[in-house]
C-alpha positions, -999 to 999 in steps of 0.1 A, spaced: 209 -250 -64 220 -214 -58 231 -205 -23 212 -176 -6 227 -142 -8 247 -132 23 228 -105 42 244 -70 43 246 -54 77 223 -24 78 208 1 103 175 20 101 161 48 123 125 54 131 125 91 140 95 103 160 81 135 174 50 146 193 20 153 172 -13 171 177 -32 164 209 -4 143 225 -3 119 195 29 109 179 42 111 144 70 92 126 93 105 98 92 85 65 109 88 32 97 77 -2 126 62 -22 132 73 -58 119 50 -85 154 45 -98 167 29 -66 180 -7 -68 161 -18 -37 126 -8 -24 122 16 -53 92 39 -47 85 24 -12 81 44 20 109 36 44 127 50 74 162 66 70 189 40 69 215 21 49 244 -3 51 269 -5 79 304 4 66 338 -6 80 345 31 87 315 31 111 335 10 135 370 22 127 394 32 154 391 68 142 353 67 145 353 51 179 372 81 194 343 103 183 313 86 199 297 90 233 267 76 251 274 39 246 305 17 246 313 -12 222 308 -36 251 274 -22 258 265 -24 221 275 -61 220 254 -68 251 223 -51 237 226 -69 204 232 -102 222 258 -115 198 293 -128 201 308 -105 175 337 -80 182 323 -52 203 336 -26 179 316 -42 151 285 -41 172 287 -3 179 291 2 141 253 -4 138 247 26 161 271 48 141 257 37 108 222 46 120 234 81 130 254 86 98 226 75 75 201 97 94 224 127 88 230 118 51 194 113 42 176 137 65 202 162 77 195 152 114 227 150 134 229 134 169 259 152 183 274 170 213 302 195 215 329 196 241 306 214 265 277 189 258 258 214 237 236 195 212 218 224 194 223 232 157 217 268 168 249 269 187 271 297 176 301 275 168 281 249 149 259 268 123 235 246 104 245 260 71 281 248 74 270 214 84 246 212 55 275 219 31 296 192 47 267 167 45 268 171 7 305 165 8 299 134 29 273 121 3 298 127 -26 325 108 -8 347 138 -4 345 137 34 340 108 58 318 109 89 347 109 114 363 137 94 332 158 95 328 154 132 365 161 139 365 192 117 335 206 138 349 195 171 319 173 177 311 138 190 283 116 178 258 111 206 247 74 203 227 76 235 198 91 215 194 58 196 172 32 213 177 -3 199 142 -15 188 139 -43 163 159 -69 142 150 -82 108 169 -104 83 156 -105 47 143 -139 38 166 -162 18 146 -161 -14 154 -124 -20 184 -117 -43 195 -88 -21 194 -93 16 199 -72 47 206 -80 83 190 -48 97 189 -33 132 161 -8 137 165 21 162 140 44 176 149 81 183 132 113 192 137 144 169 163 166 186 150 200 197 160 227 171 164 204 142 141 196 112 147 169 86 151 176 49 121 172 27 141 155 -1 177 146 -9 197 125 -34 183 93 -19 149 106 -10 121 116 -35 100 131 -7 94 128 30 65 133 54 56 131 91 27 107 96 9 90 125 16 52 125 -21 44 123 -25 67 93 5 51 75 -10 17 81 -44 27 69 -28 41 37 -8 9 33 -40 -12 36 -57 9 10 -29 0 -15 -15 35 -21 14 36 4 39 9 -5 61 -4 23 83 -34 30 71 -60 56 96 -49 83 84 -13 80 48 -24 85 58 -44 116 75 -15 132 45 8 125 22 -18 140 43 -20 172 44 18 175 7 22 168 0 2 200 10 33 220 -19 58 222 1 89 230 35 105 228 39 103 266 31 65 265 57 60 237 84 80 256 77 60 288 79 27 270 111 34 252 128 59 274 130 86 247 148 118 256 
């Protein structure tokens, strides 16, 4: 009998914003049909946790949460540095796939409109990051930025069942869209993207024309329980 595949550590971000009439919308990507996992499915930005996400170099460039706090929130007995890697991976994957960067400069400024952090230059470096020509700590250091992990609210945990050939141990995070930033419509790992109300996404899923994995559906059902943007922010302390 074949042993179950070992789950790969992964992080996913449910990015939300206020919608019409105090409703809320969530950002979703459709994966290209050529992808190895969840091809053609609608997902939230995310991916595998890499060792570089909890490297000594990376840990000098984060703010908002400590490794010990990350370990406490996850409720595990792993090394604290490994725990905070889930937060870093969430921020990195969100930037790679959607162009959204949770950051702060030396003066605490977190706006892409800041004079010393033009969005065009960061967009070019995002492409270098995707091609493997630049790592995430190198990008942040070159721009004199720190990754602001306080924007990520730990939300949900899911491990792929044992009968799947590829498995993930995924931590889901909830985050509000930063003011002044807009996600990309498409990228190398994204066929298209859209903002959609959770209830609308669930209705499309039930009609059979909006394919999603079970954990994505579970997250949407939880968020759909909140009737307004204000209620969601109050429940999850979104900034």
